[in-house]
Residue frames as qw, qx, qy, qz and C-alpha x, y, z in Angstrom:
[[0.912, -0.114, -0.364, 0.152, 66.18, 131.30, 222.42],
 [0.569, -0.798, 0.149, 0.134, 68.31, 131.62, 225.53],
 [0.359, 0.794, -0.489, 0.051, 72.02, 132.16, 225.04],
 [0.614, -0.454, 0.632, -0.133, 72.81, 129.14, 227.22],
 [0.694, 0.437, -0.531, -0.213, 74.70, 126.48, 225.26],
 [0.880, -0.404, 0.198, -0.153, 74.81, 123.19, 227.17],
 [0.915, 0.221, -0.063, 0.332, 77.70, 121.68, 225.20],
 [0.304, 0.678, -0.276, 0.609, 79.80, 124.77, 225.85],
 [0.548, -0.659, 0.265, -0.442, 78.89, 124.69, 229.55],
 [0.984, -0.157, 0.072, 0.050, 79.98, 121.04, 229.69],
 [0.719, 0.446, -0.160, 0.508, 83.29, 121.93, 228.01],
 [0.050, -0.752, 0.269, -0.600, 83.80, 124.81, 230.45],
 [0.734, -0.525, 0.281, -0.326, 83.24, 122.41, 233.36],
 [0.072, 0.497, -0.863, -0.062, 85.50, 119.77, 231.83],
 [0.662, 0.084, 0.664, -0.337, 82.64, 117.26, 231.64],
 [0.024, 0.180, -0.797, -0.576, 82.96, 115.08, 228.54],
 [0.729, 0.271, 0.221, -0.588, 79.82, 114.21, 226.59],
 [0.136, -0.259, 0.918, 0.267, 80.01, 110.70, 225.17],
 [0.719, 0.125, -0.300, -0.614, 77.66, 109.19, 222.62],
 [0.100, -0.170, 0.962, -0.190, 76.63, 105.83, 224.03],
 [0.459, -0.196, -0.664, -0.556, 73.77, 103.48, 223.07],
 [0.254, -0.060, 0.669, -0.696, 71.75, 103.87, 226.27],
 [0.129, -0.293, -0.914, -0.250, 68.69, 101.64, 226.43],
 [0.196, -0.673, -0.696, 0.156, 66.35, 103.21, 228.97],
 [0.173, -0.800, -0.160, 0.551, 67.53, 106.83, 229.13],
 [0.514, 0.829, 0.067, 0.209, 68.36, 109.60, 226.71],
 [0.301, 0.682, -0.432, 0.507, 71.22, 110.71, 228.95],
 [0.806, -0.548, -0.210, 0.077, 72.93, 109.88, 232.20],
 [0.022, 0.831, -0.477, 0.286, 75.63, 111.50, 234.29],
 [0.927, -0.101, -0.319, 0.169, 78.15, 108.88, 235.43],
 [0.349, -0.907, 0.225, -0.065, 80.05, 110.18, 238.47],
 [0.830, -0.302, 0.368, 0.291, 82.69, 107.43, 238.23],
 [0.642, 0.366, 0.346, 0.578, 83.61, 108.72, 234.77],
 [0.119, -0.574, -0.093, 0.805, 82.87, 112.38, 235.45],
 [0.020, 0.066, -0.625, -0.778, 81.08, 112.26, 232.10],
 [0.607, 0.325, 0.310, -0.655, 77.64, 112.48, 230.56],
 [0.250, 0.055, 0.893, 0.369, 76.52, 109.63, 228.33],
 [0.499, 0.417, 0.127, -0.749, 73.91, 110.53, 225.72],
 [0.713, 0.338, 0.614, 0.034, 72.00, 108.45, 223.23],
 [0.271, -0.184, 0.499, 0.802, 73.40, 109.07, 219.73],
 [0.008, 0.240, 0.651, 0.720, 71.45, 110.83, 216.97],
 [0.000, -0.650, -0.647, 0.397, 68.87, 112.66, 219.05],
 [0.205, 0.811, 0.335, 0.435, 67.07, 115.66, 217.61],
 [0.312, 0.429, -0.250, 0.810, 68.66, 119.00, 218.53],
 [0.441, -0.583, 0.059, -0.680, 65.99, 120.11, 221.03],
 [0.920, -0.345, -0.164, -0.085, 66.07, 116.76, 222.83],
 [0.768, 0.134, -0.283, 0.558, 69.87, 116.66, 222.95],
 [0.084, 0.539, -0.188, 0.817, 70.06, 120.24, 224.20],
 [0.640, -0.548, 0.005, -0.538, 67.51, 119.54, 226.93],
 [0.950, -0.193, -0.222, 0.103, 69.10, 116.25, 227.99],
 [0.617, 0.261, -0.303, 0.677, 72.59, 117.73, 228.27],
 [0.151, -0.574, 0.172, -0.786, 71.33, 120.73, 230.25],
 [0.815, -0.455, -0.071, -0.352, 69.48, 118.39, 232.63],
 [0.930, -0.073, -0.225, 0.282, 72.45, 116.04, 233.08],
 [0.384, 0.492, -0.286, 0.727, 74.81, 118.97, 233.68],
 [0.489, -0.642, 0.140, -0.574, 72.81, 119.84, 236.80],
 [0.957, -0.287, -0.039, -0.003, 73.53, 116.33, 238.08],
 [0.762, 0.300, -0.205, 0.536, 77.20, 116.69, 237.11],
 [0.044, 0.664, -0.233, 0.710, 77.57, 120.01, 238.94],
 [0.623, -0.531, 0.254, -0.515, 76.06, 118.46, 242.07],
 [0.135, 0.348, -0.925, 0.068, 77.81, 115.08, 241.66],
 [0.681, 0.001, 0.409, -0.607, 74.39, 113.40, 241.81],
 [0.311, 0.107, -0.881, -0.339, 73.45, 109.89, 240.88],
 [0.698, -0.340, -0.400, -0.487, 70.39, 107.73, 241.50],
 [0.256, -0.446, 0.670, -0.535, 69.94, 106.75, 245.15],
 [0.306, -0.118, -0.940, -0.091, 67.44, 103.94, 244.67],
 [0.036, 0.444, 0.663, -0.602, 65.03, 105.80, 246.97],
 [0.238, 0.585, 0.642, 0.435, 62.10, 106.77, 244.70],
 [0.120, -0.937, -0.314, 0.100, 61.09, 109.93, 246.55],
 [0.393, -0.687, 0.250, 0.557, 64.66, 111.26, 246.67],
 [0.429, 0.032, 0.642, 0.635, 65.31, 110.35, 243.04],
 [0.170, 0.751, 0.583, 0.258, 62.09, 112.03, 241.92],
 [0.215, -0.928, -0.103, 0.287, 63.00, 115.18, 243.82],
 [0.452, -0.454, 0.443, 0.627, 66.49, 115.16, 242.28],
 [0.369, 0.316, 0.685, 0.543, 65.08, 114.73, 238.75],
 [0.047, 0.883, 0.459, 0.086, 62.51, 117.49, 239.19],
 [0.314, -0.835, 0.087, 0.444, 65.18, 119.83, 240.50],
 [0.449, -0.184, 0.571, 0.662, 67.43, 119.06, 237.53],
 [0.250, 0.607, 0.640, 0.399, 64.50, 119.82, 235.20],
 [0.132, -0.937, -0.281, 0.161, 63.80, 123.08, 237.05],
 [0.373, -0.678, 0.284, 0.566, 67.40, 124.32, 236.89],
 [0.418, 0.066, 0.668, 0.612, 67.86, 123.21, 233.26],
 [0.181, 0.748, 0.592, 0.238, 64.61, 124.94, 232.27],
 [0.188, -0.923, -0.097, 0.322, 65.68, 128.19, 233.93],
 [0.405, -0.467, 0.475, 0.626, 68.95, 128.08, 232.00],
 [0.338, 0.170, 0.752, 0.539, 67.44, 127.18, 228.63],
 [0.049, 0.699, 0.635, 0.326, 64.25, 129.24, 228.56],
 [0.133, 0.090, -0.126, 0.979, 64.31, 133.00, 228.71],
 [0.100, 0.504, 0.707, -0.486, 61.27, 134.27, 230.63],
 [0.256, 0.554, -0.027, -0.792, 60.57, 137.20, 228.31],
 [0.248, 0.226, -0.760, -0.557, 60.75, 135.01, 225.24],
 [0.059, -0.262, -0.960, 0.077, 58.41, 132.47, 226.83],
 [0.160, 0.563, 0.499, -0.639, 55.92, 135.16, 227.79],
 [0.271, 0.451, -0.351, -0.774, 56.00, 136.55, 224.23],
 [0.211, 0.033, -0.913, -0.346, 55.28, 133.08, 222.85],
 [0.021, 0.391, 0.852, -0.347, 52.44, 132.63, 225.34],
 [0.260, 0.578, 0.187, -0.751, 50.87, 135.84, 224.03],
 [0.237, 0.378, -0.617, -0.648, 51.43, 134.77, 220.42],
 [0.647, -0.028, -0.660, -0.381, 49.82, 131.31, 220.69],
 [0.686, -0.432, 0.338, -0.478, 48.15, 129.15, 223.31],
 [0.959, 0.164, -0.225, -0.053, 49.82, 125.99, 221.97],
 [0.565, -0.703, 0.426, 0.077, 52.52, 124.68, 224.37],
 [0.860, 0.129, 0.384, 0.310, 53.80, 122.37, 221.63],
 [0.460, 0.798, 0.078, 0.381, 54.60, 125.42, 219.53],
 [0.298, -0.908, 0.270, -0.116, 56.35, 127.08, 222.48],
 [0.802, -0.365, 0.432, 0.194, 58.59, 124.01, 222.89],
 [0.751, 0.439, 0.296, 0.395, 59.48, 123.98, 219.19],
 [0.203, 0.918, -0.015, 0.340, 60.25, 127.71, 219.15],
 [0.414, -0.823, 0.363, -0.141, 62.35, 127.44, 222.32],
 [0.643, 0.421, -0.638, 0.042, 64.07, 124.23, 221.18],
 [0.218, -0.331, 0.775, -0.491, 63.33, 122.35, 224.41],
 [0.245, -0.200, -0.944, -0.097, 61.44, 119.24, 225.47],
 [0.465, -0.593, -0.394, -0.527, 57.90, 119.34, 226.81],
 [0.709, -0.460, -0.442, 0.301, 59.18, 118.28, 230.26],
 [0.433, -0.135, -0.152, 0.878, 61.51, 121.25, 230.54],
 [0.132, -0.404, -0.293, -0.857, 58.87, 123.59, 229.18],
 [0.600, -0.595, -0.486, -0.222, 56.44, 122.36, 231.83],
 [0.640, -0.368, -0.343, 0.581, 59.07, 122.89, 234.54],
 [0.247, 0.076, 0.034, 0.965, 59.66, 126.46, 233.33],
 [0.323, -0.508, -0.405, -0.688, 55.97, 127.30, 233.09],
 [0.648, -0.576, -0.491, 0.088, 55.49, 126.07, 236.67],
 [0.486, -0.207, -0.211, 0.822, 58.21, 128.52, 237.74],
 [0.053, -0.322, -0.238, -0.915, 56.25, 131.34, 236.09],
 [0.541, -0.573, -0.498, -0.363, 53.17, 130.31, 238.02],
 [0.648, -0.437, -0.418, 0.463, 55.08, 130.28, 241.31],
 [0.291, 0.008, -0.031, 0.956, 56.42, 133.77, 240.61],
 [0.267, -0.431, -0.375, -0.776, 52.94, 135.02, 239.77],
 [0.637, -0.562, -0.524, -0.060, 51.54, 133.46, 242.96],
 [0.567, -0.303, -0.317, 0.698, 54.27, 135.05, 245.11],
 [0.102, 0.098, 0.097, 0.985, 53.66, 138.47, 243.56],
 [0.402, -0.412, -0.468, -0.671, 49.88, 138.18, 243.45]]
């Protein structure tokens, strides 16, 4: 597992993480509060992934624009950056050699399927650029 610890990164940035009973989201950066709200009692891998994703928004002071294309781009970018922080490339490649099951990779890496998919797509881009 990567040595990146989202809660520590949030503390280093001075971004509070507040348990809050969100209805539609697992997490949300609220610029007006300078804080990340997360749904209470999530499993560790989900919480870790959500906080890493929301920290990207916090660092960039991003919030939803209401423009679907822009919001989608912002969300995908947050997934990409969070996945690069959470998933070590060598460890992922070792897991890919060990088993062909992406669900197992996600469990071993303690990340969500969305972030795993974002990280795997980065591997493919690197391979395409080199190849």
